[in-house]
C-alpha positions, 0 to 999 in steps of 0.5 A: 044263345049267349054268344054261341054257348048253349045251356040246359036248365035243370031244377032240383030240390036240395034239402040242407041241415043248417050247420054251425056256419049256417047253410054254408053259402052266400047269395047275390041278386034281388029286385034292388041288386040284379046279378043277371040283367033283366033277372031279379032272381037270387043266385048262389055267389059262393059256397063256403068250404066245409059248410052244409052246402059244400058237404052236400055237394049239389048246390053250385056257385051260379045256381039260381034259388027259386024257393026256400021251404016252398016260399017263392023268391021272385020279386024280393029285395036282397035283404028280404031274401037274406032274412028269409034264409036266416029265418028258414029254420034248421032243416031247409028245402031249396028249389034250385035251377042249375044251368048246365053248359052243353058241350058243342064240338067233335064227338070224340073230343075230350077235355084235358083231364077228362076221366072218360078219355083214354090216357095217351100212355094206355095207347103208347105202351102197347104200341111200343111193346109190339114194336119191340117184339117185332124188332126182336123177332126181325133181328132173331130170325132175319138169317 
């Protein structure tokens, strides 16, 4: 799949409340401006800082928006999709498809900065302390 990279697809319902800058994201796509080849869907291109979507935290760049307030976004021109978002009202319900990359590789591998990995100093400090105690004991009782 996609040059050796596998993806899981998950759908989610996201309810946003329109803020001073709208819903807080930009879209791309449509039947006249395909963002993904052979797919005329509507995708999130940018999340605006401090906008409604950013404050909610669930909508991500690259997500595909399947519907707005229950209205399907299939086979829409880009401008028709923009108009649908602009006229969606104050409380907006989005049906969204997330693409989640599946991590392939060794089970024990952790990415740099991964909070679930054990920091190297957590291993080295106890090893160093044990080495120092052993050296002290050897020097003290070697006679």
